SEVEX-671909 format. One record per residue (C-alpha): residue in one letter; z, y, x. Coordinates in steps of 0.2 Angstrom, whole numbers, padded with zeros to 4 digits, always signed. Layout:
REM residues N
aZYX/...
END
This chain:
REM residues 487
m+0000+0001+0000/s+0005+0013+0013/l-0012+0010+0021/d-0021+0012+0008/i-0012+0029+0005/v-0016+0034+0022/k-0033+0029+0022/h-0035+0038+0004/s-0027+0055+0012/k-0039+0053+0029/a-0054+0053+0016/g-0048+0069+0007/v-0048+0080+0024/l-0064+0082+0024/s-0064+0087+0005/l-0047+0099+0010/v-0059+0107+0026/s-0073+0108+0018/g-0066+0119+0003/q-0056+0129+0015/a-0070+0133+0025/a-0080+0140+0012/r-0065+0150+0006/v-0063+0157+0026/l-0082+0161+0024/v-0078+0173+0007/q-0062+0180+0016/v-0073+0184+0032/i-0088+0193+0021/s-0073+0200+0010/i-0064+0209+0025/v-0081+0214+0034/v-0087+0222+0019/l-0071+0230+0013/a-0066+0236+0031/r-0081+0246+0029/l-0079+0254+0011/l-0061+0258+0011/t-0046+0266+0022/p-0030+0261+0031/a-0021+0269+0018/d-0029+0258+0004/y-0023+0243+0013/g-0006+0251+0018/l-0004+0254-0001/t-0009+0239-0010/a+0000+0228+0007/i+0016+0234+0000/v+0014+0228-0018/v+0007+0211-0011/t+0021+0207-0001/l+0035+0210-0014/v+0022+0199-0027/g+0023+0186-0013/l+0043+0186-0014/g+0043+0186-0032/e+0031+0171-0031/i+0043+0161-0022/v+0055+0164-0037/r+0041+0160-0050/d+0038+0143-0041/f+0056+0138-0042/g+0052+0125-0031/l+0046+0115-0046/s+0028+0113-0038/s+0034+0104-0022/s+0049+0094-0034/a+0035+0088-0046/v+0022+0083-0031/q+0035+0073-0021/a+0044+0064-0036/d+0044+0046-0038/s+0040+0048-0056/l+0034+0061-0068/n+0032+0058-0086/n+0022+0069-0098/r+0038+0076-0107/e+0045+0081-0089/k+0029+0088-0083/s+0028+0098-0100/n+0046+0105-0098/l+0041+0111-0080/f+0027+0120-0086/w+0037+0131-0099/i+0049+0134-0086/n+0037+0141-0074/s+0029+0151-0088/l+0044+0158-0093/i+0048+0163-0075/g+0031+0169-0071/t+0032+0181-0087/s+0050+0188-0084/l+0047+0192-0066/a+0028+0202-0072/a+0041+0211-0085/l+0053+0215-0071/l+0040+0222-0060/f+0031+0232-0072/f+0046+0240-0078/s+0053+0244-0061/a+0036+0249-0053/p+0043+0268-0054/l+0058+0264-0043/l+0046+0255-0031/a+0036+0272-0028/a+0052+0282-0027/w+0057+0270-0013/f+0041+0271-0004/q+0038+0289-0009/d+0022+0288-0015/a+0019+0290-0034/r+0003+0278-0033/l+0011+0263-0030/a+0018+0263-0049/d+0001+0261-0056/i-0003+0248-0046/a+0013+0236-0046/r+0012+0238-0066/v-0008+0230-0064/m-0001+0217-0051/s+0012+0210-0062/l-0001+0201-0071/a-0002+0188-0056/f+0014+0181-0061/l+0009+0176-0076/f-0007+0170-0073/n+0001+0160-0058/g+0015+0154-0069/l+0002+0145-0080/a-0007+0138-0063/t+0009+0131-0057/q+0010+0115-0065/y-0009+0111-0066/k-0011+0113-0045/a+0005+0104-0044/a-0003+0089-0054/l-0021+0089-0045/t-0009+0088-0029/r+0001+0073-0035/d-0015+0065-0040/m-0022+0069-0023/k-0038+0078-0032/f-0041+0087-0016/s-0060+0090-0019/h-0054+0099-0037/l-0042+0108-0028/a-0056+0115-0013/i-0068+0118-0027/s-0057+0128-0037/d-0048+0139-0023/s-0066+0143-0013/l-0075+0148-0031/a-0060+0158-0037/a-0061+0167-0021/l-0079+0169-0021/l-0080+0177-0039/s-0065+0189-0035/m-0073+0192-0019/v-0090+0199-0027/v-0080+0209-0040/g-0069+0217-0027/i-0084+0222-0017/v-0093+0232-0032/a-0076+0240-0036/a-0074+0246-0019/y-0093+0254-0018/q-0090+0261-0034/g-0078+0271-0025/m-0063+0263-0034/q-0053+0262-0016/y-0036+0255-0017/w-0040+0248-0034/a-0055+0236-0028/i-0042+0227-0019/v-0028+0226-0034/i-0044+0220-0045/q-0048+0205-0031/q-0029+0199-0031/i-0028+0200-0050/l-0045+0191-0053/l-0044+0178-0040/s-0025+0170-0049/f-0034+0172-0066/f-0050+0162-0060/t-0039+0150-0050/l-0030+0146-0067/v-0046+0144-0077/l-0052+0132-0064/y-0038+0121-0063/v-0036+0120-0082/m-0056+0114-0080/f-0052+0101-0069/h-0036+0095-0074/r-0038+0092-0093/w-0020+0093-0098/l-0011+0102-0112/p+0008+0103-0112/a+0019+0099-0126/w+0032+0110-0133/p+0047+0112-0124/d+0059+0093-0126/i+0076+0099-0126/h+0079+0080-0124/t+0070+0078-0109/s+0081+0081-0092/v+0073+0090-0078/r+0090+0093-0069/r+0084+0082-0055/f+0068+0093-0051/i+0078+0109-0054/t+0091+0103-0042/f+0077+0099-0030/g+0067+0115-0033/m+0084+0127-0031/h+0086+0121-0014/l+0069+0124-0010/m+0068+0140-0017/g+0083+0147-0010/s+0076+0142+0008/q+0058+0147+0005/m+0064+0164-0003/l+0073+0168+0015/g+0057+0162+0023/q+0045+0174+0014/l+0057+0189+0017/s+0058+0186+0035/r+0038+0185+0035/s+0038+0199+0025/v+0050+0211+0031/d+0038+0219+0046/t+0026+0224+0031/l+0042+0233+0021/i+0048+0241+0035/i+0033+0247+0043/g+0028+0254+0025/q+0045+0262+0022/r+0048+0269+0041/f+0029+0270+0046/g+0019+0275+0032/a+0004+0269+0024/d-0010+0273+0036/l-0001+0264+0050/l+0004+0249+0038/g-0014+0248+0035/i-0019+0247+0051/y-0004+0233+0055/n-0010+0225+0038/r-0029+0222+0045/g-0022+0215+0061/q-0012+0203+0053/q-0024+0198+0039/l-0036+0193+0052/v-0022+0180+0060/f-0014+0174+0044/m-0032+0175+0034/a-0035+0158+0046/l-0017+0153+0048/n-0016+0152+0028/q-0031+0141+0026/i-0023+0130+0039/n-0007+0127+0031/a-0013+0125+0014/p-0025+0110+0016/s-0013+0105+0028/t+0004+0104+0017/t-0008+0100+0002/l-0012+0084+0011/a+0004+0080+0021/i+0019+0081+0008/p+0011+0068-0005/v+0006+0056+0008/l+0023+0057+0018/s+0032+0057+0002/k+0024+0040-0004/l+0027+0034+0015/k+0045+0040+0016/h+0051+0022+0013/d+0041+0016+0027/s+0048+0024+0041/k+0035+0017+0054/e+0020+0022+0045/y+0030+0038+0040/y+0032+0043+0058/r+0015+0038+0065/f+0007+0048+0050/l+0018+0065+0054/n+0016+0063+0073/y-0003+0061+0069/g-0004+0076+0057/q+0004+0087+0071/s-0007+0082+0083/v-0022+0086+0075/l-0015+0103+0068/m-0007+0108+0083/h-0024+0107+0095/a-0036+0114+0080/v-0025+0130+0078/s-0021+0132+0097/l-0039+0131+0102/f-0044+0144+0087/f-0029+0157+0089/g-0031+0155+0109/l-0049+0160+0107/l-0046+0174+0097/v-0032+0180+0107/l-0046+0181+0122/n-0059+0188+0111/a-0048+0201+0099/d-0059+0215+0104/l-0075+0207+0101/v-0069+0200+0082/i-0061+0217+0079/n-0078+0225+0082/i-0088+0214+0073/m-0077+0211+0057/l-0069+0229+0056/g-0078+0241+0065/q-0074+0253+0079/q-0062+0263+0069/w-0051+0248+0068/l-0048+0248+0086/s-0031+0251+0088/a-0028+0233+0078/i-0032+0223+0094/p-0015+0222+0102/i-0008+0217+0085/v-0020+0203+0083/q-0019+0197+0100/i+0000+0195+0097/l+0001+0189+0081/a-0011+0176+0085/i+0001+0168+0099/a+0015+0172+0084/a+0003+0159+0073/i+0002+0144+0086/f+0022+0144+0086/q+0021+0145+0067/v+0010+0129+0067/a+0022+0120+0077/n+0035+0121+0065/y+0025+0114+0049/s+0029+0097+0053/s+0049+0100+0050/y+0045+0106+0033/w+0033+0092+0030/i+0049+0082+0032/f+0062+0094+0024/v+0052+0092+0009/s+0045+0074+0009/k+0062+0066+0012/g+0069+0077-0001/l+0080+0086+0012/t+0079+0102+0002/r+0099+0105+0004/d+0097+0103+0022/q+0082+0115+0022/l+0093+0129+0015/i+0107+0127+0025/f+0094+0128+0039/t+0087+0145+0032/l+0105+0153+0027/v+0106+0152+0048/s+0090+0154+0055/r+0080+0168+0042/p+0094+0180+0045/v+0093+0179+0065/m+0073+0182+0064/i+0076+0196+0050/l+0090+0204+0063/i+0075+0202+0078/i+0060+0211+0067/i+0072+0225+0063/l+0076+0229+0080/g+0059+0228+0085/a+0054+0241+0071/v+0064+0254+0081/w+0049+0259+0092/n+0032+0256+0082/i+0021+0243+0074/y+0017+0234+0092/t+0034+0230+0095/v+0036+0225+0076/a+0022+0212+0080/a+0031+0206+0095/a+0049+0203+0088/y+0040+0194+0075/a+0031+0183+0088/l+0048+0180+0097/a+0056+0177+0081/l+0044+0162+0077/l+0048+0155+0093/f+0066+0155+0089/i+0065+0147+0072/w+0052+0134+0079/l+0065+0127+0094/y+0080+0130+0083/c+0074+0119+0066/y+0070+0104+0080/f+0085+0104+0087/f+0095+0105+0069/l+0085+0090+0062/s+0090+0080+0077/k+0107+0083+0071/r+0102+0075+0056/d+0097+0058+0061/i+0078+0063+0061/d+0068+0056+0077/v+0057+0073+0083/t+0058+0069+0101/a+0039+0064+0100/l+0034+0078+0089/l+0045+0091+0101/k+0036+0084+0117/n+0020+0085+0109/s+0021+0103+0103/v+0029+0111+0119/v+0016+0102+0129/v+0002+0108+0118/c+0008+0126+0116/i+0012+0130+0135/s-0005+0121+0138/y-0015+0132+0129/l-0005+0148+0132/l-0006+0145+0152/a-0024+0144+0149/v-0026+0159+0138/s-0016+0169+0152/l-0029+0163+0166/g-0043+0167+0156/m-0037+0186+0153/l-0032+0188+0170/s-0048+0182+0176/i-0058+0198+0170/n-0044+0210+0176/l-0046+0203+0194/y-0063+0210+0194/d-0073+0226+0185/l-0086+0216+0172/g-0095+0222+0158/m-0091+0219+0140/i-0104+0203+0140/y-0098+0197+0157/a-0082+0198+0152/v-0083+0187+0137/i-0092+0174+0146/v-0080+0173+0162/r-0063+0173+0151/n-0069+0159+0139/l-0075+0150+0153/v-0061+0150+0164/f-0050+0147+0146/i-0060+0131+0143/l-0060+0124+0160/a-0041+0126+0163/l-0039+0116+0145/l-0051+0103+0154/i-0041+0101+0166/t-0025+0100+0157/y-0033+0087+0147/k-0038+0075+0163/f-0020+0076+0171/s-0008+0077+0156/l-0006+0062+0147/t+0005+0070+0132/f-0010+0083+0131/s-0024+0070+0132/a-0016+0058+0121/s-0013+0071+0106/a-0031+0081+0109/d-0039+0063+0104/c-0032+0062+0087/l-0042+0078+0084/l-0058+0072+0092/k-0057+0054+0084/l-0054+0063+0067/m-0067+0075+0069/t-0079+0063+0075/s-0075+0053+0061/n-0079+0066+0048/l-0095+0070+0057/k-0101+0051+0052/k-0096+0052+0036/l-0106+0069+0034/i-0121+0062+0043/l-0121+0047+0031/r-0118+0058+0016/k-0135+0065+0021/
END
């Protein structure tokens, strides 16, 4: 049975990767076009509200989507009750944001935020209705349906957003795009999972889901707050223009990171949840998944650090060049964050949400404090503090799990070796162009060649690095063969 699950999960990788690739392409087009139609202030204004909505989304989900996915059993009455709970929470949050909009505008000293917040409150309503539909598709491992829904919703909302920006609607173009993304996603989830909830049944208990979800929500809320505090501090302390610069650099990095996080978590949690009673297969899949993810992510973000100037010029234009250091610093932070993904998979798949909450209560306030200290100077030190905080979270989390009889030895060794190897390769690449006065084209060629050469040498002489890299190479080869056979 466990081997069938793993086989099914590997088959789902192609669907998830294809869907996320399509969504990344859509987002890249959106960023390239909108960056030339909108101003830093437009992005800064909407970033404040989008960040607050992101915090509210943790409460709206209430951990019930993950609870439904990892449960050993889930009947229709329980599923219906969970649907109504998520919908009620979403409606309540929509009302809260709508009526508190004037207070938000007063705190950030910009009256425009009130109207933005009122319209953005609709996101809570749509996402509340969509929660259990997405959970059902995930639980049933319908990864192709999830991929199609997410990529198509992103495409439709992008088209409308670009048209709105071209018509001179300024920051409203971003707001419209965000709301339509939630709406189209809901519609597509419902189309693929043809299910209508029954009326709430007070005789059907969902206490076990709520208990699981409350612990998960608590840890996720502190986690999201620690990831959002940089945006909120910059918006309040440095204003919408500088927040817009920071937000564009952050968006370039986390656009890619979110496309990696979403499919990896969507795939890993249901698979690991089904393997949790088979320790050998559980850790085999866990180590395999981490190896694939770490190399893919480290390679991508290493190249992004090296070529941030080129990427900014092409995607955003010369008016955004001040975002280059932001992209470079946050790309390194992204590697640290992904190194810790496997810890989250363990917490959720094994139902250790209470332990996760304890870990979060200790670690996330430290992260927030580090970021606050970084805000004493400028937006670049905020980014550096964010990266340092994620490094702390990653290493402390493995220590925390090891004290709870979770075998993280292989995970820790692999992730540390991979991180150090790629960061050293990036450093050598950057150093190579500083030693000589090279033109733009030659500098790009030299630094990337040095980076690749350093990785090849590491692959040759480090068994840990080469063993984990082989996992990614085998997966890529396998999926390439499948694509060729389909054609």
